[in-house]
C-alpha positions, 0 to 999 in steps of 0.5 A: 763214237767213244771219246777219250774217257771211254777209250782210256777206261778200255785201255786200263782194262787191257793193261790189267788183263791183256798186257804181258800175255803171249798170243796162242791163236787168233780166230777171225770170225767176220772178214769186215773186222780185219778189213784194214788188214789187207792180207786178210784174217788168216794172215792177221792171226798168223802174224800175231801168234807167238808174240807177247802183248806190250803195254796197252797205249792210247792217243786221243780216241785211238787205242793200240796193243804194241807187240813187245817183241816186234816193231808193230802194233795192233790198232783197235778201231772201235767205230760206233759199237766196237767192244774189247771184252776180256771173257772167261774162255767158257763164256758163251759167244756174244751174238756179234763176236768178230775176233777171238784172241787166246793166250798161252797161259793158265789165266782162263780168259780170252780177248774178244772183239765184239761189234754189232754194226761192223764199223770197227775192227783190228789191224796190224801196223808198223810203228813210227820211231815214237811208238805209234802205229804209222796210220795215226802218226798225224794225230795230235797229243791229247790234253791228258798227255803230260807232253801236251803243249798248252802254249803251242795249242793256243798259237795253233788255235789262233792260226786256224781261223775257225770256230771253237767247237770245230777246233776242239774236234780237229784231231790234228790239233787236239785229240780225244775230244768229241761232241759230248765233251766239247759241249760239256767243256764249252758249257763250263767255260761259258763259251758259245760253240761258234766263238771264233778261235781268233778271239781267244787270249792265252788266259781264255785258252788256258781256262778252256783247256782246264775245263776240258781236262776237268770234264774228262777226269770227272768222266774217267772217275765214273767209267765214261759216258754210256748212253746204251749197252754198246759203250762198256769196259773190258768187263762189260760194265757201263759208265755213269757220266751221262748222269752228270752231264750239264749240257749234252742231251739236256734239251729243254731242261734247266741250265744248272747254273742259271735256270734257262732252258738248254737248247739244241741246234743242228751242227755238222750232221750232229747236235750242239747243246748250250745254254742261251743265257750263259753261252751267248753267241758271238756278235756278227760284225756289221 
């Protein structure tokens, strides 16, 4: 799943190439791409036609296009393989093109939703008073948000009585962090993924948040992390942060800090990568 940096790269592209344009028509080419819009593809297109797209927004891993002249937004679910591409109108259709959005101007480009595995899609939702699509009102602010409250996060972290990686992936506590960047931030902070959250002091929480922000900013600077051709920006370009990863995906490779072999362990139907020397497991109470 794409995480905050990958989604932010797409948001910036949409802000540049789509925000401010008026929708001329929408073609839904696969019903699963609008399955969360229960009224169906024709209704989805009809409701968007004639509206102006507002400034593209993101919270955590969630991306949406508000309608500037309406109290509704188009929420994008990228899923495992969803792509929002801005393409010339004359460009050949992608093999897995699901939705096409054309605009009432002379720019000569259109927005395409392409999804190989059909887990993602677009849907139209009412906005909350805060401007979020109502279905994601429960999602916490992300650490790149200027309104993120570090002190409140620390208190909530202590109350959860869980382990640190589980907490980092809890989108109701802190949004935008997924498996890759959790492993990277924990490696930088020299913390084991099973460290109990109840043991965190304010300085330790602040240090960890600093590493979360640093690794996300570093990923943003090079366009995010792309392990295959499915993770691209609106121009179809891949990110390069996978070349800079310190822990994730580096099983048996030497730790760049101490030289010990990076280990991988199964974790919640995923994997956790860590250095056994730098990130020692918590002591088990006897």
